[in-house]
C-alpha positions in Angstrom: 1.0 -8.8 23.9 -0.5 -11.0 26.5 -2.5 -14.1 25.4 -4.6 -14.1 28.6 -8.1 -12.6 28.3 -8.4 -9.0 29.4 -12.1 -9.1 30.2 -11.6 -7.6 33.6 -11.1 -4.2 32.1 -14.5 -4.2 30.4 -17.5 -4.1 32.9 -19.7 -7.1 32.4 -17.9 -8.4 29.3 -19.9 -11.1 27.5 -18.9 -13.2 24.6 -21.5 -13.5 21.8 -23.0 -12.1 18.6 -24.5 -8.6 18.9 -26.5 -6.4 16.5 -26.6 -2.7 16.7 -29.9 -1.2 17.8 -30.7 1.5 15.2 -32.8 3.5 17.6 -29.8 3.8 20.0 -26.9 3.9 17.7 -25.5 6.4 15.3 -22.8 6.9 12.6 -21.8 10.5 12.2 -19.1 12.6 10.4 -17.7 16.1 10.4 -15.7 17.9 7.7 -14.4 21.4 7.3 -16.5 23.7 5.1 -14.9 26.8 3.4 -12.2 26.3 6.0 -14.2 28.4 8.5 -16.7 26.0 9.9 -17.6 22.3 10.0 -20.5 20.5 8.4 -21.8 17.6 10.4 -24.0 14.7 9.2 -25.0 11.2 9.9 -26.1 8.0 8.3 -29.4 6.6 9.5 -29.3 3.3 7.7 -26.8 0.7 8.8 -26.4 -2.9 9.7 -23.7 -3.6 12.3 -22.7 -7.0 13.7 -20.2 -7.4 16.5 -18.9 -10.8 17.6 -17.2 -10.7 21.0 -15.0 -13.8 21.7 -13.9 -15.1 25.1 -10.7 -13.1 24.6 -11.7 -9.6 23.4 -8.6 -9.6 21.1 -10.3 -12.3 19.0 -13.5 -10.3 18.5 -14.7 -8.8 15.1 -17.1 -6.3 13.6 -18.8 -6.0 10.2 -20.8 -3.0 9.2 -22.7 -2.0 6.1 -24.0 1.6 5.7 -26.7 2.8 3.4 -25.0 5.8 1.9 -28.3 7.3 0.6 -29.4 7.6 4.2 -27.1 10.6 4.7 -28.6 13.6 6.6 -26.9 16.9 7.3 -30.0 18.9 8.0 -30.0 20.5 4.6 -31.9 18.6 1.9 -30.2 20.5 -1.0 -26.7 19.6 0.4 -27.8 16.0 1.1 -29.0 15.7 -2.5 -25.6 17.0 -3.8 -23.7 14.6 -1.4 -25.6 11.7 -3.0 -24.6 12.8 -6.5 -21.5 11.6 -8.5 -19.6 14.6 -7.2 -19.4 13.0 -3.8 -20.9 9.6 -2.8 -22.4 8.5 -6.1 -25.1 6.5 -4.5 -26.5 5.3 -7.8 -23.2 3.4 -8.5 -22.1 2.8 -4.9 -25.2 2.5 -2.6 -23.3 1.2 0.4 -20.0 1.5 2.2 -18.7 -1.3 4.4 -16.3 -1.9 7.2 -14.7 -5.2 8.1 -12.3 -5.6 11.1 -9.0 -7.4 10.5 -7.8 -7.4 14.2 -8.2 -5.9 17.6 -5.4 -4.6 19.8 -4.8 -2.9 23.1 -3.2 0.5 23.2 -2.4 1.8 26.7 -5.8 2.0 28.4 -7.8 1.8 25.1 -8.6 -0.4 22.2 -8.1 -0.2 18.4 -10.0 -2.1 15.8 -7.9 -2.5 12.7 -10.0 -2.9 9.6 -10.8 -2.0 6.1 -13.3 0.6 4.9 -14.7 0.1 1.4 -16.3 3.2 -0.1 -16.9 4.1 -3.7 -15.2 0.9 -4.9 -12.0 1.7 -3.0 -10.8 -0.2 0.1 -8.4 1.4 2.5 -7.1 0.4 6.0 -8.9 2.4 8.7 -8.2 1.9 12.4 -11.0 2.7 14.8 -10.1 4.0 18.3 -12.7 2.2 20.5 -14.1 2.7 23.9 -16.2 -0.1 25.4 -18.7 1.4 27.9 -19.8 -1.9 29.3 -22.1 -4.9 29.0 -25.2 -5.5 31.1 -28.7 -6.7 31.5 -31.7 -4.6 30.6 -35.0 -4.4 32.4 -36.9 -5.9 29.4 -34.6 -8.9 29.4 -31.6 -9.7 27.4 -28.2 -8.0 27.4 -26.9 -4.8 25.8 -23.4 -3.5 25.2 -22.2 0.1 24.5 -19.3 1.2 22.4 -18.0 4.4 20.8 -15.4 4.6 18.0 -13.7 7.3 16.0 -11.4 7.6 13.0 -10.3 10.0 10.4 -10.1 9.4 6.7 -8.9 11.5 3.7 -11.8 11.9 1.3 -9.3 11.9 -1.6 -8.3 8.3 -0.8 -11.8 7.4 -1.9 -11.8 9.4 -5.2 -13.7 12.4 -3.8 -12.0 15.3 -5.5 -14.3 18.3 -5.1 -14.8 20.7 -8.0 -12.9 24.0 -7.2 -10.7 22.1 -4.7 -7.7 24.3 -5.4 -9.7 27.5 -5.2 -10.1 28.2 -1.6 -10.7 24.8 -0.1 -14.5 24.3 -0.4 -14.4 21.1 1.6 -11.7 19.8 3.9 -9.7 16.8 3.0 -9.9 15.1 6.5 -13.3 13.6 7.5 -13.8 12.8 11.1 -16.0 9.7 11.8 -17.7 8.9 15.0 -19.8 5.9 16.0 -22.0 5.3 19.0 -23.3 1.8 19.2 -25.7 0.2 21.6 -25.8 -3.5 20.6 -28.3 -6.2 21.6 -27.0 -9.8 22.3 -28.5 -12.2 19.8 -30.1 -15.5 21.0 
């Protein structure tokens, strides 16, 4: 791995501390339901801080997600997801992600990190695409990123009632993030 900065591969790369703009960012998930379709949802409450260093490989990210902010478009299902059967928001109101390193993979990037959810911490790598960095007409600078990962819900103690009877909910949960971040002054 080269120790030279690789900023030329990210348009307008800028070192600094960035906060996700909630109006232009989203954390979403998808999971198989009854093995015939997918249920999709998102979390509307989060706090994401990205620190970009002069060398992108030295950058970091920390995120906290308000688990009760889940929305799938079905209030009955959302209420059930907040229950002890799934997210247990009374006991575990947030989940968090903390990067432990960043690496290049071919023409992309991976953020290695740890996801803590329901009191359990597991390593979860995020495949990342940096869209670019640039000025905005209102002043300041913004940066855009997307990331994706897959987790196994069982790793976090989510064992669905009737799990062995027809697969009510899939084991693999796909996670996707779209972040538009604002450079902090």
